[in-house]
N, C-alpha and C positions, 0 to 999 in steps of 0.2 A: 291750317284747312279744315280743321273740326266747327268752324263754325259756319262752314257751308256743305250744309249735310245733304244738297241735292246733289253736291257733287262729291260722291264719296271718296276716301282716300285709295282705294285701290284703282277706280276708276281716273283718278288723278296722276295716278302712280304709270299707269301703263299709257297714257297718253305723253306722260314726259317720256318714258323711253321709245316711242314711235315717233316723238321731236329728234329725238339724238338718233336714230335711225336714218332720218332725212339728209343729216350733212358728216354724217364719219368720215364715209370713204369719198365725199369728196374732197374733204378739207384733208383725208390722207395725204395730197399731192402737193400742196405749196412746202410743205417743209422737206420735200424730196426733191423738189421741183429742178435745181441746182444739177442735182445729180443726174437727173434724166437729162434734161439739158447737153450733159458732157456726153452722156454714155449712149444717145439715140442723135447725139448731134440736129439738133431742135434749133432753126431759124425762128425770129419774133413772130413771124406770122403762124408758124406750126405750134407757138406757144400759144397765140392768139386764138388759134383752132380750135386748140384740146382745150382751152378756159371754155371756148365757145360750146362745146358739145353738149355737156350735162347742160346748159341754159336753153340749147336746142331743144334737147330731147325734152325739156319738163315744159316746154311750149307745143311742140309738136305732139307728143302723149297723152297730153292733160284731157283733151277731149276723150279720145278710146278709155280713156281711163273714166274718166266719166260714164261710156257706156259700159266696163264693167261691173262700175257701183251699180246699176239700173240692170247689171242680170245676176249679179251675184250677192250684192251688199255692200257696205259700205269697209266692214271688218275684214272680210273675206277679201277682199281688193288691198284693205294695207299688209295684208300678211304674206299675201301674192306678191306683193311690190317687193318686201323687204325681203326675200327670198329670191327675186331677180336680180335686183340691187347686190345683194353677199356674193354670186354667182360671177357677175360680170366684175364685181370688184378684187376677187380673188381671180378670175384669167388674167388682168391686166398686169400680174407682176408674171405671165412668162411669153408678152410683149416684146419680140425681138427687132421690131421696127417702128414708126411711127404710126405707119397703118394699121398695124394690129393693136397698138394702144387706144387708135383710137376707136376699133371696132369694140373691144371691151369695154370702152368707155362706154360708146354707146349705149350697151347692155345693160350698165349699171346706171346709168343714167334713166332706163326707158323704168326701170324699176321704180325709181324714186318718183318720177313723173305720173304713172298709177299712184302710188303713196298719197303724193301731195293733196288731190282733189278728197280720197276718203276720209282725210281729218278734218274739215270743218262738219261735215254730218253725221262723224261720229262723236263729233263733240256735241253737236246737238240731240245724239241719242244717249249719249251717257251723262250728260250736265245738261239738261235743255234751262234751265232756271239760273244757271249762272256761265254763261257764253264766253264772256269777257275775259271773266277768270278763268276757265277750262283754257280759253286758246291762248292766255298769257301763260298758263303751265306746259304745256305743249309745245309753244315758243322758246320758253325757259329751255326746255331738254334739248331742242335744235340747236340753240346757243353752245348750253353744253356740248352738244356732238362738234360746234367746230371748235370748240376751245380742245379740248381731248387730244387730237391727233396731234396739233401743235403744240400745247404745252408738254405732250406725252413725248413729243420727237425723238427728242436730244436720247433718252433713257429706252427705249424702244431700239435704235438703229442699233446704238451700242449694242446691244442682247443680240442683234442680229446681224451682227456682222458688218453693219454700214452698209445693206443690200437694202435698194429702193424698193427693189422685188417684192422679196418677205415681208417688206413692212405693211405694203400693199394688201397683198394675202390677211398679213394679222389684222388688217380692221376690219376685214369682210365677216370674220365670224362674230363680233357683236350685233351684226344686225339678223343673222342665224336664232342667237340665242333669245334675240328681240320676239322675235317671230311666234319663237316657242310656246315663249311666254304670256304673248297675246293670246295665242288660242287657247291654252291653259285655263287661265284667268280674266278673262273679258267678264265683264260683268254679267251673269245671265249664265254663265257657263258656255260651254260650247255648242249646247242645243239653243242658245239665245234665240228668238225672232228674228229674222232678217228682214231689215226695210230695205225698200227697194223702189225710186223713184220712178213714175212714169216717163218724166221727161229725162233726155240728155244731151241733146244739142244746145250750145252756150244761145241765148241770145241775141247774136250778133247785131241787130240793127238797134239796139238798147243803148241810148249813151252811157248811162250810168255805168255799164260794163265799162266801156272804153275808158271811163275819167279813173275806175279803179285801178285799171289794170295799169294804164300810164302812173299813175301814182306809187305804183308797185314799182314800177318798172326800174325807177328811179334809185332806188334803195338797194333793187335788186345787181342793177347794174354798178352802181358804186361800190358793192362790197366785193362782188366777182371778180370784176376789173380790179380794185386793188390786191386782192389777194393774190392774181395773176401777174400785175407788172409792178408792184412794188416789188419781188425780189431782182428782177432782172435793172430797174434804175439802181435800185442799191449796187448792185456790181458794176452797173456802168460808173458810178461814183464813187467805188472805192471802199463803200462799205460794207462789206459782206457782213462783218462781225454786228451788224442789224438789223441782217435777214431774222435772226429767229424772234428777236426781240421784239422788232416792229409787227411781225405776223402774229405776235402770240398776243401783242398789246391790241391789235387791228379786233383779234377777236374776245380777248379776255373784256374789253371795254365795251362788249356788250349786255354782259353781266349785270353791270350798275343798272341798267336799261330795264333791263328783265325784272331785277327785283322790284324795280320803281311800279311797271307796270303792272306786277301781281298783289300790287297795294293801290295801286291809281286805274286800273284797267276800267273799271265800272265809270266811273268817273270822265273818264278821258275818250273812251268809245266810240263818242260822235264828236268829239269837238275838232275845231279845227287848227286853232293856235299852236296844241302839241306835233302835229305835220309840219306847220312853220317852219318849228322850233326846231325841229328835227331837221329838216335840209339845212336851214341856217350853221347848225351845228358841223354839219356832212359839212360846207365846203370851207368853213375854217380849217377844219380835220386837214382835207387832201391839200388847200393851198399851204397848211402848214407844214405837212409832210414833204410836199417839194419844195417849198422856200429857205427852212432851216437844213443847219448841216450839224447842227450839236447834238448828238443820239440822244439825250432825255426831248429835246424839242421834235425827233422825228416821231421817235416812242409815242409820246402825249398826242401828236396830232394823230398818227393809226388808232388809239383809244378814240379819240373823238369821232373817228369816221366810223368806228365799230358799234358805238355808243349810237349814233344820230339813226345808223342802219335797222340796230332792232328797235326802238321806238317805232318806227316808219313801217318795217313789218309786222310787227304784233298787231297795231292799230288796225291797220290794213285788211290783214288775215280773218279777220272778227268782224267785216263788215257784210261780206254777205249773209251769212248768218242773223244778222243784226237790221239788215236794211230789203232784206225780200222775204216771200212764205218759203216754208221748211221745206216743199215738196221741189223747190227751184236752186237750194242752197249747192246740190252738187254742180250742177251744169251753170252755172254763177259761178263757184269758185274754180271749176274748167276753166271758162273763159279768160278769168283773172289772169289765172297762173300761164297761160296761151300766152295772153298778151304781156303780163309782164316780164316773164322769161324768154320772148318772141325779141323785147327794144331791148332787153339786156343783152343777149347773144348777137344784135347788130351792132350795140356800143363795143362791145368786146372785139370783135371782128374788124371793125373801122381801128380802135385802137390797136391792133396788131399791125394794120398797114399803115397807119398812124407813125409807128414806131420804125418799121422798114425803109420807109421813104425818107425818114429825118435821119436815120440811123441814131437817134438817141432815147429812148425808152421812156423821157417826161411826157412827148408827144401823145405816146398811148393816152394820158389822162387828158388831152382833149376834148377829145368827145364825149369822155365820161363825165367832166364838168360841165357842158353846155346842156345834157340833158335833164338834168337837174331844173334847170328853166321853165319846162313846161309843166311840170309836177306841182310849181309854185302856185301857177294861172291854175290848174284845176282843181286846188285845194280849194281856194278864194271861191271857184264859180259855183262849187258841187254843194248840196243840200245832204248832210247825212245826220241830219235832226228827225226824219220820220221811216216808216215802217214801210213797205208798199204791199198792196195787199194781193 
């Protein structure tokens, strides 16, 4: 990192911590989902809805998040989002029925939805000459935030007497700490100048916005739906012993991709072939997860899914800052998040419905797999080589 002088270590560290905050509370659910299903008696459709709520809010609140950025600036919006997400996550632990769980999940997801469009302009503000590298750094933090709740679930649950409620409260604490650290140690200090873009509404008629958003949605829905439906699938096939290892592999599998991109982001950031290769790896991984029965085969296939999603997400997150004018980055990012998570939400709900209609969790993955195909077409026809004025 010392070679990247335009992106000081402190700024990169704060971006990495902010990336963690994007996922810690979301991924606190999958390791305890089986406990929640039993305790609150959730159906397959209700599991699909629970999985879809964060994705839906990421889509719904992205544009209001862009408006907040225009009013208060990217860094203050990031801090506000962290605190809202922490509050919602802690309140989930007190939910006594599915509806209260839904409402508190909405609050948590709204906070994260505000954070997401604030990070691309923050990257440009703190590391203007190393956008690809700084994006890879905060994406690495995001991926670590996906891994920690899964990897440490067993330890945390044992310390909390197996309570899924206490576990959800526990994972809200780091978000408060991250917000405080960013507030006190942001580059330029608390009195740093605040950049406020003039425009906040995405240009919905822009074909590039739709292309990038749909490509992002392919990775989003593959990742979130695999996290949501894989435990149910393994439960139905009598392989509950693989739930923990497979979810861990799904998330840990993203780390090698992230570290590769830390080294290669500048070389790959405008190329098509890494995105096409990532989709192919994702298709291979999801096919193997469902086709194989051996423990190592399932775990390895789940890791391939995670690897694929990490490559796609990191490269796509950098595109707004690379392809459009600086003042348009927040609203372009908000539009990309709206489409990227909106389509992912639809796939999650369709997957839950397919599960309930068929009675078999394996059919939840049918719409998820089919949605990867439009992404391939759009990658092939989109020009990533030029920055627009």
